[in-house]
C-alpha positions, 0 to 999 in steps of 0.5 A: 605302613606301606605308603600308597604309590602315585598312579602316574608312576605305577603306569610307568613303570608298568610301562618300561616292565612291558616294553622290556619284556614283550615284543608287540603286538602280544597277548596280555593276560590281565586279572581282576577281583569284582564283587560277585555281581553280574552286573560288575562282571559284564562292566568289566567284560563289556569293556573288552567287547570286540576286542577277539578276549578269551575271559574266564571268570571264578567265583571265591569259596564263599561267593563274595567275590568274583576272579576275572582273567582276559587273555587278549591282544593289545598293540602295546604297553599303552593300550595294555595300561588303557585299559586298567585305566577304563577299568578302574574308572568304569568299575566300582570296586575292582580291583586290578592284578 
């Protein structure tokens, strides 16, 4: 069985990878999966409100889940990570990809 990774260690590695692979500010693509609920989708969308984000949603074939793709220009890796943490804290049942 796989060990659950420490969130802080995960974010540290993500920050390093983002710094190595992008020139900031840069476009970033967030992907989330939420239980299909207008409220859950709105909660995610509200976190990226007034940022000029382009948000696309797609419902799963059985209709139980909705994937949310968000294209948005971010200032630096710290802002990217901050948004991941905010979504994780505010939206119950969300899966970050």
